[in-house]
Backbone as CSV, one residue per row, in Angstrom:
resi,resn,N_x,N_y,N_z,CA_x,CA_y,CA_z,C_x,C_y,C_z
1,MET,45.559,9.396,-2.067,46.591,9.654,-3.020,47.680,10.489,-2.341
2,SER,48.897,10.135,-2.537,49.989,10.891,-1.925,50.214,12.192,-2.684
3,VAL,50.967,13.071,-2.039,51.259,14.367,-2.648,52.082,14.169,-3.914
4,LYS,53.000,13.214,-3.864,53.848,12.942,-5.034,52.993,12.465,-6.219
5,ALA,52.000,11.585,-5.913,51.132,11.079,-6.973,50.309,12.208,-7.570
6,VAL,49.820,13.108,-6.737,49.041,14.250,-7.215,49.914,15.126,-8.097
7,GLU,51.146,15.342,-7.673,52.058,16.161,-8.481,52.323,15.513,-9.830
8,GLU,52.464,14.177,-9.824,52.696,13.466,-11.081,51.497,13.585,-12.008
9,VAL,50.300,13.432,-11.430,49.076,13.544,-12.231,48.955,14.955,-12.778
10,SER,49.236,15.945,-11.943,49.075,17.321,-12.400,50.087,17.679,-13.478
11,THR,51.246,17.051,-13.454,52.207,17.341,-14.520,51.858,16.597,-15.795
12,GLN,51.187,15.455,-15.672,50.828,14.660,-16.844,49.538,15.156,-17.488
13,VAL,48.605,15.684,-16.663,47.294,16.103,-17.156,47.234,17.625,-17.113
14,PRO,46.902,18.256,-18.220,46.772,19.717,-18.217,45.695,20.159,-17.228
15,ALA,45.818,21.364,-16.738,44.915,21.899,-15.719,43.467,21.893,-16.180
16,ASP,43.217,22.201,-17.458,41.843,22.231,-17.979,41.199,20.860,-17.873
17,GLU,41.949,19.842,-18.290,41.403,18.487,-18.255,41.188,18.023,-16.815
18,PHE,42.122,18.397,-15.940,41.981,18.008,-14.540,40.745,18.665,-13.936
19,GLN,40.544,19.934,-14.214,39.369,20.648,-13.697,38.092,20.030,-14.259
20,SER,38.106,19.675,-15.524,36.947,19.043,-16.150,36.646,17.705,-15.487
21,LEU,37.705,16.942,-15.240,37.538,15.651,-14.566,37.012,15.841,-13.155
22,GLU,37.539,16.839,-12.477,37.094,17.133,-11.114,35.604,17.492,-11.102
23,GLU,35.174,18.325,-12.048,33.763,18.711,-12.139,32.880,17.497,-12.404
24,LYS,33.339,16.613,-13.279,32.576,15.395,-13.573,32.451,14.526,-12.329
25,ILE,33.524,14.442,-11.568,33.479,13.644,-10.335,32.478,14.245,-9.357
26,TYR,32.507,15.567,-9.190,31.559,16.213,-8.276,30.117,16.056,-8.758
27,ARG,29.900,16.164,-10.059,28.547,15.939,-10.595,28.098,14.510,-10.328
28,THR,29.035,13.570,-10.506,28.719,12.163,-10.251,28.357,11.957,-8.782
29,ILE,29.107,12.611,-7.902,28.811,12.514,-6.467,27.422,13.072,-6.183
30,GLU,27.084,14.208,-6.762,25.763,14.808,-6.550,24.651,13.915,-7.113
31,LEU,24.895,13.338,-8.286,23.910,12.417,-8.853,23.709,11.216,-7.942
32,TYR,24.807,10.720,-7.392,24.714,9.581,-6.472,23.905,9.957,-5.241
33,LYS,24.193,11.156,-4.678,23.445,11.606,-3.498,21.957,11.729,-3.815
34,THR,21.656,12.286,-4.978,20.261,12.452,-5.386,19.583,11.098,-5.571
35,ALA,20.284,10.181,-6.225,19.726,8.842,-6.439,19.522,8.128,-5.103
36,ARG,20.462,8.283,-4.220,20.358,7.646,-2.901,19.171,8.205,-2.116
37,ALA,19.020,9.524,-2.144,17.883,10.146,-1.461,16.569,9.677,-2.085
38,GLY,16.551,9.573,-3.415,15.348,9.075,-4.098,15.039,7.646,-3.714
39,ARG,16.070,6.846,-3.615,15.875,5.446,-3.216,15.323,5.355,-1.797
40,MET,15.868,6.161,-0.900,15.382,6.149,0.480,13.920,6.590,0.545
41,ALA,13.568,7.608,-0.228,12.176,8.074,-0.261,11.271,6.989,-0.827
42,ALA,11.737,6.309,-1.866,10.942,5.228,-2.460,10.760,4.087,-1.461
43,GLU,11.793,3.768,-0.712,11.681,2.707,0.292,10.695,3.092,1.390
44,ARG,10.705,4.371,1.791,9.719,4.833,2.786,8.310,4.723,2.224
45,ASP,8.149,5.118,0.958,6.836,5.024,0.319,6.365,3.571,0.249
46,VAL,7.265,2.681,-0.103,6.917,1.263,-0.184,6.465,0.755,1.177
47,GLN,7.188,1.117,2.222,6.823,0.679,3.572,5.456,1.220,3.969
48,ARG,5.223,2.510,3.677,3.934,3.129,4.001,2.805,2.433,3.240
49,LEU,3.039,2.141,1.964,2.010,1.478,1.156,1.750,0.054,1.651
50,ARG,2.805,-0.639,2.069,2.606,-1.985,2.618,1.757,-1.933,3.882
51,GLU,2.013,-0.946,4.723,1.216,-0.791,5.934,-0.239,-0.486,5.586
52,GLN,-0.441,0.378,4.600,-1.807,0.698,4.189,-2.509,-0.532,3.618
53,ILE,-1.803,-1.322,2.843,-2.392,-2.542,2.280,-2.797,-3.484,3.406
54,GLU,-1.926,-3.621,4.393,-2.233,-4.499,5.517,-3.477,-4.010,6.268
55,GLU,-3.573,-2.696,6.476,-4.749,-2.131,7.132,-6.007,-2.406,6.307
56,ARG,-5.909,-2.232,4.990,-7.072,-2.455,4.120,-7.482,-3.927,4.127
57,GLU,-6.497,-4.821,4.165,-6.814,-6.241,4.216,-7.535,-6.588,5.516
58,GLU,-7.108,-5.967,6.627,-7.787,-6.187,7.903,-9.219,-5.649,7.848
59,GLU,-9.379,-4.467,7.267,-10.717,-3.897,7.104,-11.589,-4.808,6.246
60,LEU,-11.026,-5.291,5.151,-11.752,-6.160,4.239,-12.206,-7.424,4.948
61,GLU,-11.322,-8.012,5.732,-11.681,-9.231,6.465,-12.807,-8.945,7.455
62,GLY,-12.738,-7.803,8.130,-13.812,-7.419,9.050,-15.133,-7.235,8.320
63,LEU,-15.087,-6.605,7.156,-16.304,-6.388,6.365,-16.875,-7.709,5.857
64,ARG,-16.002,-8.633,5.477,-16.482,-9.948,5.038,-17.226,-10.655,6.166
65,LYS,-16.649,-10.606,7.357,-17.303,-11.239,8.502,-18.647,-10.579,8.794
66,GLU,-18.686,-9.251,8.669,-19.930,-8.522,8.913,-20.989,-8.899,7.878
67,VAL,-20.593,-9.009,6.617,-21.532,-9.396,5.556,-22.085,-10.793,5.835
68,ILE,-21.221,-11.707,6.238,-21.676,-13.070,6.542,-22.677,-13.043,7.679
69,ALA,-22.379,-12.268,8.727,-23.295,-12.176,9.871,-24.623,-11.552,9.446
70,LEU,-24.579,-10.520,8.611,-25.816,-9.875,8.167,-26.650,-10.796,7.282
71,ARG,-26.000,-11.564,6.435,-26.746,-12.511,5.606,-27.413,-13.571,6.468
72,LYS,-26.704,-14.043,7.471,-27.281,-15.040,8.373,-28.481,-14.444,9.114
73,GLU,-28.323,-13.224,9.590,-29.417,-12.557,10.288,-30.609,-12.357,9.349
74,ARG,-30.345,-11.989,8.104,-31.410,-11.790,7.129,-32.187,-13.087,6.902
75,GLU,-31.480,-14.195,6.797,-32.147,-15.489,6.614,-32.994,-15.848,7.830
76,GLU,-32.487,-15.547,9.025,-33.267,-15.810,10.237,-34.548,-14.975,10.263
77,VAL,-34.418,-13.695,9.912,-35.590,-12.803,9.893,-36.570,-13.272,8.830
78,ARG,-36.058,-13.665,7.667,-36.927,-14.159,6.599,-37.709,-15.382,7.078
79,GLY,-37.026,-16.282,7.762,-37.702,-17.479,8.277,-38.785,-17.122,9.283
80,ARG,-38.496,-16.175,10.144,-39.498,-15.772,11.148,-40.696,-15.098,10.483
81,VAL,-40.424,-14.238,9.473,-41.522,-13.563,8.768,-42.383,-14.588,8.029
82,GLU,-41.745,-15.560,7.375,-42.509,-16.603,6.679,-43.366,-17.397,7.661
83,LYS,-42.834,-17.668,8.830,-43.602,-18.399,9.848,-44.817,-17.582,10.284
84,MET,-44.625,-16.263,10.497,-45.750,-15.409,10.885,-46.795,-15.360,9.772
85,LEU,-46.334,-15.262,8.517,-47.278,-15.219,7.401,-48.086,-16.511,7.308
86,ARG,-47.451,-17.652,7.557,-48.183,-18.929,7.546,-49.232,-18.958,8.666
87,GLN,-48.868,-18.423,9.822,-49.831,-18.393,10.930,-51.000,-17.475,10.605
88,ILE,-50.705,-16.320,10.007,-51.780,-15.390,9.620,-52.673,-16.053,8.578
89,GLU,-52.061,-16.743,7.626,-52.828,-17.435,6.593,-53.709,-18.517,7.216
90,ALA,-53.202,-19.246,8.179,-53.973,-20.295,8.849,-55.147,-19.687,9.585
91,ILE,-54.916,-18.567,10.280,-56.000,-17.914,11.005,-57.049,-17.416,10.032
92,SER,-56.631,-16.856,8.892,-57.575,-16.361,7.894,-58.406,-17.498,7.334
93,GLU,-57.794,-18.635,7.070,-58.531,-19.789,6.550,-59.524,-20.301,7.576
94,GLU,-59.176,-20.297,8.864,-60.084,-20.734,9.931,-61.260,-19.780,10.015
95,ALA,-60.986,-18.478,9.868,-62.065,-17.496,9.957,-63.022,-17.658,8.786
96,ILE,-62.518,-17.973,7.607,-63.371,-18.148,6.432,-64.175,-19.429,6.594
97,ALA,-63.527,-20.475,7.091,-64.201,-21.768,7.231,-65.199,-21.741,8.385
98,GLY,-64.923,-20.973,9.358,-65.713,-21.050,10.573,-66.832,-20.142,10.628
């Protein structure tokens, strides 16, 4: 704004109203700064949470693979134990018969 324009505004607008308008503008600027800072903090939080979600998904996938491997191992052990029990049962039957 040129000096002439400022002089025209100041002659048209009483000093009280101009000061009030000036205060409102400064409050608006402060609100904008606060909102902007809040937005930046929220964006940082969102990024951090996305990273945490990605880490948890990787952990979850690892745990799923581990569960699958443990179930497979459990079935193998169960099969071996059943085989041993059948052999023990066969030996017991031979001992009774013999």
